[in-house]
N, CA, C and O atoms as a printed pandas DataFrame, in Angstrom:
     atom_number atom_name residue_name chain_id  residue_number  x_coord  y_coord  z_coord
0              1         N          UNK        A               1  -17.024  -38.127  -73.442
1              2        CA          UNK        A               1  -18.762  -37.858  -73.992
2              3         C          UNK        A               1  -18.648  -39.874  -74.101
3              4         O          UNK        A               1  -18.132  -40.602  -74.949
4              5         N          UNK        A               2  -19.202  -40.099  -73.147
5              6        CA          UNK        A               2  -19.910  -41.594  -73.397
6              7         C          UNK        A               2  -20.764  -42.214  -74.794
7              8         O          UNK        A               2  -21.514  -41.419  -75.360
8              9         N          UNK        A               3  -20.655  -43.578  -75.326
9             10        CA          UNK        A               3  -20.563  -44.193  -76.595
10            11         C          UNK        A               3  -21.950  -44.001  -76.037
11            12         O          UNK        A               3  -22.694  -43.463  -76.857
12            13         N          UNK        A               4  -22.611  -44.332  -74.681
13            14        CA          UNK        A               4  -24.523  -43.866  -75.086
14            15         C          UNK        A               4  -24.843  -42.033  -75.577
15            16         O          UNK        A               4  -25.303  -41.740  -76.680
16            17         N          UNK        A               5  -24.592  -41.307  -74.828
17            18        CA          UNK        A               5  -24.794  -39.579  -75.050
18            19         C          UNK        A               5  -24.496  -39.876  -76.681
19            20         O          UNK        A               5  -25.338  -39.815  -77.577
20            21         N          UNK        A               6  -23.235  -40.175  -76.807
21            22        CA          UNK        A               6  -23.233  -39.859  -77.946
22            23         C          UNK        A               6  -23.918  -40.795  -79.278
23            24         O          UNK        A               6  -23.660  -40.650  -80.473
24            25         N          UNK        A               7  -24.974  -41.897  -78.575
25            26        CA          UNK        A               7  -25.358  -42.878  -79.306
26            27         C          UNK        A               7  -26.676  -42.135  -78.931
27            28         O          UNK        A               7  -27.190  -41.606  -79.917
28            29         N          UNK        A               8  -27.376  -41.951  -77.737
29            30        CA          UNK        A               8  -29.126  -40.330  -78.064
30            31         C          UNK        A               8  -28.641  -39.504  -78.765
31            32         O          UNK        A               8  -29.271  -39.590  -79.820
32            33         N          UNK        A               9  -27.690  -38.515  -78.886
33            34        CA          UNK        A               9  -27.542  -37.682  -79.978
34            35         C          UNK        A               9  -27.846  -37.833  -81.498
35            36         O          UNK        A               9  -28.429  -37.286  -82.434
36            37         N          UNK        A              10  -26.972  -39.086  -81.112
37            38        CA          UNK        A              10  -27.134  -39.769  -83.014
38            39         C          UNK        A              10  -28.971  -39.993  -83.471
39            40         O          UNK        A              10  -29.633  -39.662  -84.455
40            41         N          UNK        A              11  -29.264  -40.666  -82.277
41            42        CA          UNK        A              11  -30.429  -40.976  -82.600
42            43         C          UNK        A              11  -31.473  -39.546  -82.489
43            44         O          UNK        A              11  -32.408  -39.522  -83.290
44            45         N          UNK        A              12  -31.376  -38.747  -81.832
45            46        CA          UNK        A              12  -32.115  -37.590  -81.528
46            47         C          UNK        A              12  -32.096  -37.090  -82.902
47            48         O          UNK        A              12  -33.261  -37.077  -83.299
48            49         N          UNK        A              13  -30.906  -36.472  -84.239
49            50        CA          UNK        A              13  -31.022  -36.106  -84.550
50            51         C          UNK        A              13  -31.576  -36.680  -86.053
51            52         O          UNK        A              13  -32.126  -36.040  -86.950
52            53         N          UNK        A              14  -31.317  -37.755  -86.010
53            54        CA          UNK        A              14  -32.435  -38.979  -86.770
54            55         C          UNK        A              14  -33.795  -38.283  -86.876
55            56         O          UNK        A              14  -34.448  -37.672  -87.723
56            57         N          UNK        A              15  -33.917  -38.734  -85.417
57            58        CA          UNK        A              15  -35.324  -38.045  -85.444
58            59         C          UNK        A              15  -35.976  -36.694  -85.934
59            60         O          UNK        A              15  -37.157  -36.521  -86.237
60            61         N          UNK        A              16  -34.800  -35.641  -85.946
61            62        CA          UNK        A              16  -35.602  -34.504  -86.436
62            63         C          UNK        A              16  -35.115  -34.628  -87.915
63            64         O          UNK        A              16  -36.112  -34.247  -88.528
64            65         N          UNK        A              17  -34.062  -34.971  -88.951
65            66        CA          UNK        A              17  -34.137  -35.707  -89.641
66            67         C          UNK        A              17  -35.472  -36.347  -90.474
67            68         O          UNK        A              17  -35.907  -35.940  -91.551
68            69         N          UNK        A              18  -36.000  -37.490  -89.641
69            70        CA          UNK        A              18  -36.924  -38.004  -90.675
70            71         C          UNK        A              18  -37.825  -36.817  -90.304
71            72         O          UNK        A              18  -38.178  -36.085  -91.229
72            73         N          UNK        A              19  -38.267  -36.523  -88.968
73            74        CA          UNK        A              19  -39.275  -35.215  -88.722
74            75         C          UNK        A              19  -39.479  -34.543  -90.259
75            76         O          UNK        A              19  -40.443  -34.704  -91.007
76            77         N          UNK        A              20  -38.409  -33.837  -90.461
77            78        CA          UNK        A              20  -38.280  -32.849  -91.452
78            79         C          UNK        A              20  -38.632  -33.369  -93.067
79            80         O          UNK        A              20  -39.711  -33.054  -93.567
80            81         N          UNK        A              21  -37.941  -33.932  -93.592
81            82        CA          UNK        A              21  -38.047  -35.139  -93.987
82            83         C          UNK        A              21  -39.802  -35.804  -94.902
83            84         O          UNK        A              21  -40.141  -35.720  -96.082
84            85         N          UNK        A              22  -40.372  -36.286  -93.944
85            86        CA          UNK        A              22  -41.645  -36.176  -93.646
86            87         C          UNK        A              22  -42.825  -35.055  -93.647
87            88         O          UNK        A              22  -43.848  -35.087  -94.332
88            89         N          UNK        A              23  -42.495  -34.207  -92.854
89            90        CA          UNK        A              23  -43.195  -32.963  -92.926
90            91         C          UNK        A              23  -43.103  -32.292  -94.255
91            92         O          UNK        A              23  -43.843  -31.324  -94.426
92            93         N          UNK        A              24  -42.454  -32.590  -95.045
93            94        CA          UNK        A              24  -41.815  -31.755  -96.773
94            95         C          UNK        A              24  -42.146  -33.289  -97.415
95            96         O          UNK        A              24  -42.013  -33.360  -98.637
96            97         N          UNK        A              25  -42.383  -33.987  -97.017
97            98        CA          UNK        A              25  -42.654  -35.110  -97.768
98            99         C          UNK        A              25  -43.556  -34.816  -99.425
99           100         O          UNK        A              25  -43.049  -35.180 -100.486
100          101         N          UNK        A              26  -44.719  -34.219  -99.361
101          102        CA          UNK        A              26  -45.534  -34.265  -99.955
102          103         C          UNK        A              26  -44.726  -32.780 -101.141
103          104         O          UNK        A              26  -45.376  -32.378 -102.105
104          105         N          UNK        A              27  -44.001  -32.475 -100.971
105          106        CA          UNK        A              27  -42.874  -31.274 -101.599
106          107         C          UNK        A              27  -42.265  -31.879 -102.496
107          108         O          UNK        A              27  -42.218  -31.393 -103.626
108          109         N          UNK        A              28  -41.517  -33.362 -102.123
109          110        CA          UNK        A              28  -40.942  -34.162 -103.294
110          111         C          UNK        A              28  -41.240  -34.829 -104.188
111          112         O          UNK        A              28  -40.524  -35.096 -105.153
112          113         N          UNK        A              29  -42.969  -35.398 -103.878
113          114        CA          UNK        A              29  -43.676  -36.460 -104.802
114          115         C          UNK        A              29  -43.308  -35.652 -106.406
115          116         O          UNK        A              29  -43.414  -34.465 -106.718
116          117         N          UNK        A              30  -42.802  -36.963 -107.290
117          118        CA          UNK        A              30  -42.919  -36.471 -108.271
118          119         C          UNK        A              30  -43.943  -36.744 -109.492
119          120         O          UNK        A              30  -44.091  -37.834 -110.044
120          121         N          UNK        A              31  -44.814  -35.202 -109.898
121          122        CA          UNK        A              31  -47.036  -35.612 -110.097
122          123         C          UNK        A              31  -46.263  -36.322 -111.560
123          124         O          UNK        A              31  -45.273  -36.098 -112.256
124          125         N          UNK        A              32  -47.442  -37.335 -111.505
125          126        CA          UNK        A              32  -47.682  -38.351 -112.486
126          127         C          UNK        A              32  -49.138  -37.596 -113.643
127          128         O          UNK        A              32  -50.180  -37.038 -113.300
128          129         N          UNK        A              33  -48.817  -37.777 -114.465
129          130        CA          UNK        A              33  -49.642  -37.565 -115.882
130          131         C          UNK        A              33  -51.009  -38.516 -115.670
131          132         O          UNK        A              33  -52.143  -38.147 -115.976
132          133         N          UNK        A              34  -50.774  -39.415 -115.266
133          134        CA          UNK        A              34  -51.989  -40.431 -115.494
134          135         C          UNK        A              34  -51.673  -41.000 -113.929
135          136         O          UNK        A              34  -50.637  -41.171 -113.287
136          137         N          UNK        A              35  -53.029  -41.190 -113.673
137          138        CA          UNK        A              35  -53.519  -42.180 -112.143
138          139         C          UNK        A              35  -53.499  -43.847 -112.599
139          140         O          UNK        A              35  -54.522  -44.523 -112.700
140          141         N          UNK        A              36  -52.230  -44.304 -112.829
141          142        CA          UNK        A              36  -52.486  -46.045 -112.699
142          143         C          UNK        A              36  -52.836  -46.465 -112.050
143          144         O          UNK        A              36  -52.700  -45.606 -111.179
144          145         N          UNK        A              37  -53.403  -47.440 -111.476
145          146        CA          UNK        A              37  -53.913  -48.384 -110.582
146          147         C          UNK        A              37  -51.990  -48.769 -109.574
147          148         O          UNK        A              37  -51.722  -48.605 -108.384
148          149         N          UNK        A              38  -51.289  -49.170 -110.462
149          150        CA          UNK        A              38  -50.284  -48.979 -109.224
150          151         C          UNK        A              38  -49.540  -48.200 -109.174
151          152         O          UNK        A              38  -48.563  -48.472 -108.476
152          153         N          UNK        A              39  -49.564  -46.580 -109.980
153          154        CA          UNK        A              39  -49.825  -45.326 -108.980
154          155         C          UNK        A              39  -50.375  -45.089 -107.760
155          156         O          UNK        A              39  -49.804  -44.851 -106.696
156          157         N          UNK        A              40  -51.436  -45.167 -107.985
157          158        CA          UNK        A              40  -52.382  -44.981 -106.932
158          159         C          UNK        A              40  -51.932  -46.067 -105.329
159          160         O          UNK        A              40  -52.215  -45.757 -104.172
160          161         N          UNK        A              41  -51.391  -46.982 -105.656
161          162        CA          UNK        A              41  -51.162  -48.117 -104.871
162          163         C          UNK        A              41  -49.894  -47.190 -103.966
163          164         O          UNK        A              41  -49.691  -46.671 -102.868
164          165         N          UNK        A              42  -49.455  -47.347 -104.883
165          166        CA          UNK        A              42  -48.270  -46.062 -104.317
166          167         C          UNK        A              42  -47.735  -45.499 -103.765
167          168         O          UNK        A              42  -46.596  -45.413 -103.306
168          169         N          UNK        A              43  -49.167  -44.742 -103.785
169          170        CA          UNK        A              43  -50.001  -43.123 -103.340
170          171         C          UNK        A              43  -50.282  -44.055 -101.713
171          172         O          UNK        A              43  -49.825  -43.996 -100.571
172          173         N          UNK        A              44  -50.741  -44.427 -102.046
173          174        CA          UNK        A              44  -51.607  -45.431 -100.733
174          175         C          UNK        A              44  -50.363  -45.546 -100.122
175          176         O          UNK        A              44  -49.688  -44.637  -99.638
176          177         N          UNK        A              45  -50.139  -46.600 -100.176
177          178        CA          UNK        A              45  -48.412  -46.797  -99.248
178          179         C          UNK        A              45  -47.437  -45.690  -98.926
179          180         O          UNK        A              45  -46.444  -45.609  -98.204
180          181         N          UNK        A              46  -47.886  -45.120  -99.481
181          182        CA          UNK        A              46  -46.698  -43.189  -99.078
182          183         C          UNK        A              46  -47.430  -43.033  -97.825
183          184         O          UNK        A              46  -46.886  -43.183  -96.731
184          185         N          UNK        A              47  -48.536  -42.763  -97.961
185          186        CA          UNK        A              47  -49.675  -41.575  -97.314
186          187         C          UNK        A              47  -50.159  -42.325  -95.729
187          188         O          UNK        A              47  -50.614  -41.813  -94.707
188          189         N          UNK        A              48  -49.773  -43.950  -96.135
189          190        CA          UNK        A              48  -50.372  -44.710  -95.297
190          191         C          UNK        A              48  -48.928  -44.545  -94.574
191          192         O          UNK        A              48  -49.296  -44.279  -93.430
192          193         N          UNK        A              49  -47.604  -44.540  -94.544
193          194        CA          UNK        A              49  -45.869  -44.238  -93.995
194          195         C          UNK        A              49  -46.570  -43.121  -93.241
195          196         O          UNK        A              49  -46.840  -43.125  -92.040
196          197         N          UNK        A              50  -46.928  -41.764  -94.497
197          198        CA          UNK        A              50  -46.982  -40.977  -93.541
198          199         C          UNK        A              50  -47.949  -41.052  -92.174
199          200         O          UNK        A              50  -47.748  -40.902  -90.969
200          201         N          UNK        A              51  -48.820  -41.289  -92.804
201          202        CA          UNK        A              51  -50.203  -41.018  -91.336
202          203         C          UNK        A              51  -49.205  -42.125  -89.912
203          204         O          UNK        A              51  -49.036  -41.634  -88.796
204          205         N          UNK        A              52  -48.737  -43.402  -90.217
205          206        CA          UNK        A              52  -48.524  -44.048  -89.019
206          207         C          UNK        A              52  -47.296  -43.243  -88.894
207          208         O          UNK        A              52  -46.359  -43.924  -88.477
208          209         N          UNK        A              53  -46.987  -41.946  -89.134
209          210        CA          UNK        A              53  -45.064  -41.074  -88.351
210          211         C          UNK        A              53  -45.692  -40.032  -87.577
211          212         O          UNK        A              53  -45.179  -39.375  -86.671
212          213         N          UNK        A              54  -47.369  -39.924  -88.241
213          214        CA          UNK        A              54  -47.764  -38.753  -87.734
214          215         C          UNK        A              54  -48.730  -39.429  -86.385
215          216         O          UNK        A              54  -49.571  -38.991  -85.600
216          217         N          UNK        A              55  -48.215  -40.435  -86.588
217          218        CA          UNK        A              55  -49.667  -41.090  -85.267
218          219         C          UNK        A              55  -48.410  -41.218  -84.274
219          220         O          UNK        A              55  -48.441  -40.645  -83.185
220          221         N          UNK        A              56  -47.575  -41.796  -84.577
221          222        CA          UNK        A              56  -46.655  -41.851  -83.637
222          223         C          UNK        A              56  -45.760  -40.429  -83.079
223          224         O          UNK        A              56  -45.013  -40.818  -82.181
224          225         N          UNK        A              57  -45.625  -39.230  -83.264
225          226        CA          UNK        A              57  -45.538  -37.597  -83.625
226          227         C          UNK        A              57  -46.489  -37.245  -82.986
227          228         O          UNK        A              57  -46.259  -36.325  -82.201
228          229         N          UNK        A              58  -48.685  -38.079  -83.047
229          230        CA          UNK        A              58  -49.157  -37.282  -81.865
230          231         C          UNK        A              58  -49.669  -36.484  -82.470
231          232         O          UNK        A              58  -50.681  -36.017  -81.947
232          233         N          UNK        A              59  -49.190  -35.834  -84.068
233          234        CA          UNK        A              59  -49.621  -34.706  -84.897
234          235         C          UNK        A              59  -50.720  -34.871  -85.334
235          236         O          UNK        A              59  -50.746  -35.042  -86.553
236          237         N          UNK        A              60  -51.932  -34.894  -84.678
237          238        CA          UNK        A              60  -53.106  -34.882  -84.931
238          239         C          UNK        A              60  -54.205  -34.346  -86.157
239          240         O          UNK        A              60  -55.265  -34.708  -86.668
240          241         N          UNK        A              61  -53.533  -33.600  -86.227
241          242        CA          UNK        A              61  -54.620  -32.284  -87.308
242          243         C          UNK        A              61  -53.447  -32.885  -88.897
243          244         O          UNK        A              61  -53.946  -32.475  -89.945
244          245         N          UNK        A              62  -52.757  -33.311  -89.017
245          246        CA          UNK        A              62  -52.036  -33.547  -90.405
246          247         C          UNK        A              62  -52.811  -35.616  -90.227
247          248         O          UNK        A              62  -53.037  -36.310  -91.218
248          249         N          UNK        A              63  -52.953  -35.916  -89.310
249          250        CA          UNK        A              63  -53.342  -37.354  -89.243
250          251         C          UNK        A              63  -55.052  -37.464  -89.942
251          252         O          UNK        A              63  -55.583  -38.451  -90.450
252          253         N          UNK        A              64  -55.590  -36.158  -89.752
253          254        CA          UNK        A              64  -57.136  -36.088  -90.164
254          255         C          UNK        A              64  -56.425  -36.331  -91.845
255          256         O          UNK        A              64  -56.245  -37.402  -92.424
256          257         N          UNK        A              65  -56.071  -34.696  -92.410
257          258        CA          UNK        A              65  -55.670  -34.587  -93.504
258          259         C          UNK        A              65  -55.357  -35.850  -94.326
259          260         O          UNK        A              65  -55.944  -36.198  -95.350
260          261         N          UNK        A              66  -54.299  -36.503  -93.692
261          262        CA          UNK        A              66  -53.551  -37.702  -94.762
262          263         C          UNK        A              66  -54.793  -39.268  -94.076
263          264         O          UNK        A              66  -54.382  -40.426  -94.142
264          265         N          UNK        A              67  -56.020  -38.981  -93.576
265          266        CA          UNK        A              67  -57.174  -39.926  -93.665
266          267         C          UNK        A              67  -58.250  -39.574  -94.465
267          268         O          UNK        A              67  -59.174  -40.255  -94.909
268          269         N          UNK        A              68  -57.880  -37.973  -94.616
269          270        CA          UNK        A              68  -58.842  -37.664  -95.898
270          271         C          UNK        A              68  -58.336  -38.181  -97.319
271          272         O          UNK        A              68  -59.004  -38.517  -98.297
272          273         N          UNK        A              69  -56.918  -38.141  -97.134
273          274        CA          UNK        A              69  -56.596  -38.148  -98.540
274          275         C          UNK        A              69  -56.036  -39.964  -99.197
275          276         O          UNK        A              69  -55.688  -40.411 -100.291
276          277         N          UNK        A              70  -56.260  -40.655  -97.506
277          278        CA          UNK        A              70  -56.438  -41.936  -98.340
278          279         C          UNK        A              70  -57.757  -42.567  -98.211
279          280         O          UNK        A              70  -57.827  -43.789  -98.082
280          281         N          UNK        A              71  -58.890  -41.772  -98.236
281          282        CA          UNK        A              71  -60.404  -41.824  -98.264
282          283         C          UNK        A              71  -60.015  -41.763  -99.869
283          284         O          UNK        A              71  -59.768  -42.648 -100.689
284          285         N          UNK        A              72  -60.058  -40.662  -99.932
285          286        CA          UNK        A              72  -60.381  -40.064 -101.868
286          287         C          UNK        A              72  -58.670  -41.450 -102.713
287          288         O          UNK        A              72  -58.559  -41.339 -103.934
288          289         N          UNK        A              73  -57.788  -42.340 -102.127
289          290        CA          UNK        A              73  -57.130  -42.767 -102.802
290          291         C          UNK        A              73  -58.326  -43.675 -102.808
291          292         O          UNK        A              73  -59.117  -43.716 -103.750
292          293         N          UNK        A              74  -58.405  -44.250 -101.947
293          294        CA          UNK        A              74  -58.937  -45.629 -101.960
294          295         C          UNK        A              74  -60.014  -45.501 -102.758
295          296         O          UNK        A              74  -60.112  -46.308 -103.683
296          297         N          UNK        A              75  -61.057  -44.472 -102.586
297          298        CA          UNK        A              75  -62.174  -44.282 -103.748
298          299         C          UNK        A              75  -61.609  -44.201 -104.882
299          300         O          UNK        A              75  -61.931  -45.342 -105.215
300          301         N          UNK        A              76  -60.974  -43.783 -105.864
301          302        CA          UNK        A              76  -59.969  -44.211 -106.797
302          303         C          UNK        A              76  -59.505  -45.353 -107.475
303          304         O          UNK        A              76  -59.278  -45.500 -108.675
304          305         N          UNK        A              77  -59.349  -46.480 -106.133
305          306        CA          UNK        A              77  -59.088  -47.383 -106.498
306          307         C          UNK        A              77  -60.202  -48.272 -106.914
307          308         O          UNK        A              77  -60.033  -49.033 -107.866
308          309         N          UNK        A              78  -61.582  -48.223 -106.125
309          310        CA          UNK        A              78  -62.690  -48.763 -106.247
310          311         C          UNK        A              78  -63.096  -48.351 -107.658
311          312         O          UNK        A              78  -63.245  -49.359 -108.348
312          313         N          UNK        A              79  -63.277  -47.468 -108.182
313          314        CA          UNK        A              79  -63.388  -46.532 -109.248
314          315         C          UNK        A              79  -62.276  -47.250 -110.075
315          316         O          UNK        A              79  -62.762  -47.457 -111.187
316          317         N          UNK        A              80  -61.173  -47.656 -110.028
317          318        CA          UNK        A              80  -60.906  -48.280 -111.302
318          319         C          UNK        A              80  -60.623  -49.458 -111.471
319          320         O          UNK        A              80  -59.623  -49.840 -112.078
320          321         N          UNK        A              81  -61.384  -50.108 -111.006
321          322        CA          UNK        A              81  -61.470  -51.881 -111.532
322          323         C          UNK        A              81  -63.197  -51.409 -111.411
323          324         O          UNK        A              81  -64.080  -52.229 -111.664
């Protein structure tokens, strides 16, 4: 097996692992009792990262869900101030 083949396999494995982690990311979120501005900003950043990942995978159904979640978080941030 050549180095190029090994590199291709390792990249594919990494993509599959990241894909599964992003797919199940909602189950790993630690619930917070309050929605401080810092918590909302962190959640917004995480959701936007997930959206970018799903766009690259062309998973548009998940993108729609994430866009709705982003709008909700942005509205909370507007009301926070």
